[in-house]
C-alpha positions as CSV (number, residue, x, y, z in Angstrom):
1,M,-174.3,-45.5,7.6
2,E,-171.0,-46.0,7.2
3,F,-168.9,-47.2,4.2
4,R,-166.9,-50.4,5.9
5,S,-171.1,-51.1,7.1
6,L,-172.4,-50.5,3.5
7,L,-170.1,-52.8,2.1
8,V,-170.6,-56.3,3.9
9,S,-174.0,-55.1,4.2
10,K,-176.6,-57.9,2.7
11,C,-179.0,-55.3,1.1
12,I,-178.3,-51.4,0.8
13,S,-181.3,-49.2,0.4
14,V,-180.8,-45.8,-1.4
15,N,-181.1,-44.1,2.4
16,D,-178.1,-46.3,3.3
17,I,-176.4,-44.6,-0.1
18,I,-177.5,-41.0,0.7
19,K,-176.2,-41.1,4.3
20,C,-173.0,-42.6,3.2
21,L,-172.4,-40.5,0.0
22,L,-173.8,-37.0,1.2
23,C,-173.1,-37.6,5.5
24,I,-177.0,-37.1,5.2
25,G,-178.5,-38.1,9.4
26,D,-181.1,-39.9,10.2
27,T,-183.9,-36.6,10.6
28,E,-182.1,-35.4,7.4
29,I,-183.2,-39.1,5.6
30,Q,-187.0,-37.9,7.3
31,I,-187.7,-34.9,6.1
32,L,-186.4,-36.1,2.6
33,E,-189.1,-38.7,3.0
34,I,-191.8,-35.8,3.9
35,L,-190.7,-34.1,1.1
36,K,-191.0,-36.8,-1.2
37,K,-194.9,-37.3,-0.2
38,R,-195.5,-34.0,-0.4
39,E,-194.2,-30.2,0.1
40,A,-194.7,-28.6,3.4
41,T,-193.5,-25.7,5.5
42,V,-190.4,-25.8,8.4
43,E,-193.7,-25.7,11.4
44,E,-195.5,-28.4,8.8
45,I,-192.3,-30.8,9.2
46,A,-191.0,-29.7,12.8
47,E,-194.2,-30.7,14.0
48,K,-194.4,-33.9,12.1
49,L,-191.3,-35.0,13.2
50,K,-191.7,-33.8,16.9
51,I,-188.9,-31.9,17.2
52,N,-187.9,-28.1,17.5
53,R,-187.7,-25.3,14.7
54,S,-184.5,-24.5,14.3
55,T,-183.2,-27.9,13.9
56,A,-186.2,-28.5,11.0
57,Q,-184.3,-25.2,9.9
58,R,-181.0,-26.6,10.3
59,C,-181.5,-29.9,8.2
60,L,-183.5,-28.2,5.8
61,Q,-180.3,-26.1,5.1
62,T,-178.3,-29.4,4.8
63,L,-180.7,-30.7,2.4
64,V,-180.7,-27.8,-0.2
65,A,-176.5,-27.7,0.1
66,T,-176.7,-31.5,-0.8
67,G,-179.2,-30.2,-3.9
68,L,-181.8,-32.9,-2.7
69,I,-184.1,-30.3,-1.9
70,F,-185.1,-27.2,-3.3
71,R,-187.5,-23.8,-2.1
72,K,-189.5,-22.2,-2.9
73,S,-190.8,-18.7,-1.8
74,T,-194.3,-17.4,-1.5
75,T,-195.5,-14.3,0.4
76,E,-197.8,-13.9,3.5
77,I,-199.7,-11.5,5.0
78,K,-197.4,-12.0,7.2
79,G,-193.8,-11.8,5.3
80,R,-192.5,-14.5,3.0
81,K,-192.7,-18.0,4.1
82,F,-190.6,-21.2,2.1
83,I,-192.2,-24.0,1.1
84,Y,-189.6,-26.9,0.1
85,R,-189.4,-30.2,-2.0
86,A,-188.3,-33.4,-2.3
87,I,-185.9,-33.3,-6.3
88,S,-187.7,-36.2,-8.0
89,E,-186.4,-39.8,-7.5
90,R,-184.4,-39.2,-11.2
91,E,-182.8,-36.8,-10.0
92,L,-181.9,-38.1,-7.0
93,K,-180.3,-41.2,-8.3
94,E,-178.4,-39.1,-10.7
95,I,-177.2,-37.1,-7.9
96,L,-175.7,-40.2,-6.0
97,K,-174.1,-41.9,-9.1
98,N,-172.2,-38.9,-9.9
99,T,-171.2,-38.6,-6.5
100,A,-170.4,-41.9,-6.3
101,E,-168.2,-41.0,-9.2
102,Q,-166.3,-38.4,-7.7
103,W,-165.4,-40.8,-4.9
104,Y,-164.4,-42.8,-6.8
105,Q,-161.8,-41.2,-9.2
106,K,-160.2,-38.7,-5.9
107,V,-159.8,-42.5,-4.6
108,M,-158.4,-44.0,-7.7
109,E,-156.2,-41.0,-7.8
110,S,-154.7,-40.9,-4.1
111,L,-153.5,-44.8,-4.6
112,K,-151.4,-44.1,-7.9
């Protein structure tokens, strides 16, 4: 959701704020929703969303980079595998609050 749409919207969801502030797309939001409920591998996410593995991997990398999810490594017979999990709701709101405050400060500095 674009910033202008957010301003005129009567109801703003946390996902709308995430998409606007962190430039996250719909697929990343779907993945985040899955990972809020349980941890999962790339393969599990790709299968659940019916997307290819490389798309799921790119989206997961974006979410890790924004700090919304984290990954842990597990060792299996075939090698290393990553399991992904979302941060807590409290941590998510803190990231959004800090991002909004940083953005606001930049806007105010630009308007001086």
